[in-house]
Backbone as numpy.savetxt, mean C-alpha at the origin, in Angstrom:
# Nx Ny Nz CAx CAy CAz Cx Cy Cz
-8.94 22.52 14.18 -8.77 21.53 14.40 -8.72 20.72 15.45
-8.56 20.36 16.66 -8.84 19.97 18.08 -7.87 18.51 18.05
-6.53 19.23 18.84 -5.21 18.75 19.15 -5.83 17.30 19.64
-5.48 16.27 19.77 -5.45 14.96 20.78 -5.01 15.08 21.74
-5.38 14.21 21.72 -4.42 14.13 23.69 -3.40 13.83 23.70
-2.25 13.62 24.57 -1.27 12.95 24.09 -1.36 11.29 24.43
-1.67 11.05 25.30 -2.86 9.18 25.18 -3.11 9.20 23.60
-4.68 9.32 22.58 -4.49 9.66 22.07 -3.15 9.29 20.82
-2.40 10.74 20.56 -1.55 10.62 20.26 -0.31 9.87 20.28
0.10 9.22 21.46 0.75 7.84 22.08 0.41 6.38 21.47
-0.71 6.03 21.25 -1.83 5.45 20.79 -1.65 5.20 19.52
-1.17 6.30 18.20 -1.14 6.45 17.18 -0.07 6.08 16.96
0.88 6.51 18.25 1.40 6.79 17.34 3.20 4.90 17.31
1.90 4.49 18.17 2.15 2.91 18.17 1.92 1.92 17.21
0.58 2.99 16.67 -0.03 1.86 15.85 0.66 2.46 14.32
1.16 4.11 14.65 1.73 3.81 13.21 3.17 2.55 12.93
3.70 3.37 14.37 5.14 2.24 14.27 5.14 0.72 14.52
4.07 0.30 14.79 3.82 -0.74 14.45 3.35 -1.34 12.82
2.79 -0.84 12.30 2.65 -0.47 10.59 3.48 -1.18 10.12
4.28 0.01 10.63 6.28 0.27 9.48 6.96 -1.57 10.14
6.99 -1.40 11.80 7.58 -3.00 11.31 7.28 -3.63 10.83
5.26 -4.22 10.42 5.27 -5.34 9.08 5.97 -4.95 8.25
5.84 -3.66 7.66 6.88 -2.84 6.76 8.15 -3.78 6.77
8.95 -3.64 7.02 9.78 -3.90 7.63 10.94 -4.93 7.26
9.11 -5.65 8.15 10.08 -7.89 7.85 9.75 -7.32 5.91
9.16 -7.34 5.78 8.90 -7.64 4.49 9.16 -7.52 3.83
10.24 -6.07 3.44 11.16 -5.40 2.85 12.52 -5.91 3.20
12.50 -6.56 4.57 13.93 -7.60 5.16 13.80 -8.47 3.85
12.70 -9.00 3.31 12.53 -10.22 2.95 12.83 -10.47 1.30
12.57 -9.27 0.62 13.16 -8.55 -0.04 14.54 -8.09 -0.26
14.52 -7.20 0.64 16.18 -7.65 0.47 17.37 -8.76 1.00
16.60 -9.30 1.10 17.76 -10.67 2.47 18.76 -11.09 1.13
19.03 -12.97 1.42 19.77 -12.70 1.12 19.15 -14.08 -0.10
21.02 -14.07 -0.57 20.58 -14.64 -2.66 21.54 -16.08 -1.99
21.46 -17.32 -2.89 19.55 -17.15 -3.05 17.97 -17.60 -2.06
16.95 -16.48 -2.25 16.32 -17.69 -1.45 15.71 -19.04 -1.57
15.57 -19.34 0.52 15.10 -20.86 0.05 13.16 -21.28 -0.96
12.95 -22.53 -0.56 11.62 -22.62 -1.04 10.81 -21.99 -0.01
10.40 -21.83 0.76 9.65 -21.09 2.16 9.75 -20.35 1.83
10.85 -19.42 1.95 11.11 -17.23 1.54 10.75 -17.77 0.00
10.71 -18.14 -1.00 10.31 -17.57 -1.70 7.93 -17.63 -2.13
8.18 -18.51 -2.11 6.19 -19.04 -0.45 5.83 -18.29 -0.31
6.60 -16.89 1.06 6.74 -16.34 1.40 5.94 -15.39 0.83
7.04 -14.66 -0.38 7.20 -14.12 -1.03 5.74 -13.83 -1.97
5.85 -14.33 -2.08 4.95 -15.26 -3.07 3.23 -14.95 -2.73
3.25 -15.32 -1.70 2.11 -15.08 -0.43 1.76 -12.81 -0.67
3.12 -12.36 0.04 3.07 -11.68 0.51 2.30 -10.28 -0.35
2.59 -10.39 -1.56 2.39 -9.94 -2.54 1.01 -9.87 -3.46
0.81 -11.20 -2.94 -0.69 -10.77 -2.73 -1.67 -11.02 -1.92
-1.26 -9.94 -0.28 -1.38 -9.74 0.90 -1.19 -8.30 0.57
-0.66 -7.52 -0.61 -0.09 -6.10 -0.29 -1.18 -5.81 -1.77
-1.00 -7.36 -2.18 -2.14 -6.11 -3.40 -3.71 -6.04 -2.62
-3.87 -7.12 -1.83 -4.73 -7.32 -1.24 -5.10 -5.86 -0.29
-4.47 -5.24 0.03 -4.31 -3.27 1.18 -4.25 -2.22 0.41
-3.57 -3.16 -0.95 -3.23 -1.65 -1.93 -6.07 -1.60 -2.51
-5.65 -2.44 -2.55 -6.70 -2.57 -3.30 -8.44 -2.30 -1.94
-7.75 -2.80 -0.95 -8.78 -2.31 0.32 -8.66 -0.48 0.34
-7.65 -0.05 0.21 -7.37 1.39 0.80 -8.06 1.59 -0.25
-8.36 1.45 -1.57 -8.30 2.01 -2.76 -10.53 1.98 -2.63
-10.22 0.94 -2.37 -12.44 0.43 -1.80 -12.44 1.37 -1.10
-11.74 1.86 -0.11 -12.34 2.61 0.75 -13.13 3.64 0.75
-11.66 4.17 -1.05 -11.58 5.70 -0.95 -13.05 5.56 -2.82
-13.52 5.13 -2.97 -13.99 4.67 -3.80 -15.17 6.22 -3.83
-16.11 6.58 -4.86 -17.04 7.86 -5.44 -18.69 6.91 -4.81
-19.77 6.13 -4.26 -20.69 5.58 -4.70 -21.81 7.14 -5.20
-21.57 8.44 -4.94 -22.03 9.35 -5.44 -21.47 9.84 -6.73
-20.26 9.44 -7.33 -19.33 10.04 -7.95 -18.95 11.10 -8.28
-18.84 11.85 -7.21 -17.81 12.93 -7.47 -16.64 13.55 -5.98
-17.49 13.01 -4.61 -16.87 12.83 -3.69 -16.91 11.46 -2.77
-15.57 11.55 -2.83 -14.33 10.54 -2.05 -15.76 10.44 -0.16
-16.18 8.66 -0.14 -17.41 8.12 0.76 -16.22 8.56 1.35
-15.04 8.35 1.91 -14.16 8.33 3.28 -13.14 9.12 4.16
-13.50 10.27 3.05 -12.84 10.98 2.90 -13.29 12.99 2.89
-14.47 12.26 1.56 -15.54 13.51 1.82 -15.22 15.00 0.57
-13.87 14.09 0.45 -12.85 15.01 -0.66 -13.46 15.25 -2.21
-13.41 16.08 -2.91 -13.74 16.09 -4.20 -12.62 14.31 -4.31
-13.71 14.05 -5.52 -12.46 12.80 -5.92 -11.36 12.64 -7.44
-10.33 12.61 -7.56 -9.81 11.50 -7.07 -9.94 11.99 -5.24
-9.72 11.92 -4.02 -9.22 11.90 -3.20 -7.66 11.81 -3.66
-6.58 12.69 -2.58 -5.54 12.60 -2.23 -4.73 10.61 -2.05
-5.99 10.15 -1.38 -5.88 8.10 -1.08 -5.50 7.70 -2.46
-5.87 7.65 -3.45 -6.85 7.26 -4.50 -5.27 7.88 -5.76
-5.04 9.15 -4.71 -3.85 10.02 -5.97 -2.88 9.37 -5.99
-2.70 9.65 -4.24 -1.48 8.80 -3.24 -0.89 6.93 -4.70
-2.44 6.76 -4.30 -1.89 5.12 -4.65 -1.68 5.50 -6.50
-2.47 5.51 -7.06 -2.21 5.51 -8.63 -0.38 5.87 -8.59
-0.54 7.49 -8.51 1.18 7.55 -8.14 2.88 6.58 -8.33
1.87 6.17 -6.68 3.36 5.56 -7.16 3.24 3.46 -7.15
1.56 3.04 -7.75 2.10 2.24 -8.39 2.14 2.42 -9.50
1.57 3.44 -9.94 1.83 4.20 -11.02 3.40 4.55 -11.85
3.68 4.44 -11.00 5.34 4.98 -11.49 6.42 4.08 -12.17
6.54 5.03 -13.50 7.68 4.16 -13.84 9.39 3.61 -13.52
9.02 3.76 -12.75 10.33 3.10 -12.05 9.83 2.06 -11.09
9.27 1.70 -10.57 8.20 1.05 -9.87 8.58 -1.09 -10.64
8.72 -2.05 -9.66 8.01 -3.39 -10.24 6.15 -3.62 -10.70
6.16 -3.01 -10.07 5.08 -2.56 -10.04 3.84 -2.33 -12.23
5.77 -1.23 -12.25 5.51 -1.35 -13.75 5.81 -2.61 -14.96
6.72 -2.05 -14.16 8.00 -3.25 -15.54 7.52 -4.49 -15.58
5.88 -5.46 -14.36 5.35 -6.21 -14.67 4.32 -5.29 -15.69
3.65 -5.22 -15.20 2.52 -4.71 -16.36 3.44 -4.79 -17.54
4.04 -3.69 -17.77 5.07 -4.67 -19.05 5.39 -5.96 -19.77
5.51 -6.41 -18.45 6.27 -7.89 -18.95 5.14 -8.62 -20.36
3.59 -7.77 -18.80 2.65 -8.91 -18.94 1.51 -8.61 -20.46
1.73 -7.21 -20.74 0.94 -6.16 -21.58 1.67 -5.93 -22.63
2.17 -5.78 -22.78 3.50 -5.54 -23.59 2.94 -3.92 -24.71
1.75 -4.61 -25.47 0.75 -3.68 -25.98 0.66 -2.08 -25.34
0.21 -2.37 -23.88 0.31 -0.73 -23.23 1.19 0.11 -23.66
């Protein structure tokens, strides 16, 4: 594997840290003071929609137009990205599953 230049490595690190800062800010909303103001409640609702869009977007990048290989990473499908999304979203200890159980108790 080709080693990245220090400049590119630093740019990737900065990009990752910027992304983590955004995620930290979203997490701060969820763990902030109680009760939420109306503005914070609306922000949280919008954030949920945005996060679902992100998950769907990443999943769409890793689909299989030919049926057996991921079009993004060219690995056998399901690729690591899809396996990771599935594991995290379907984890029985997460709110994703709690919500699904409330909406569809028969599943």
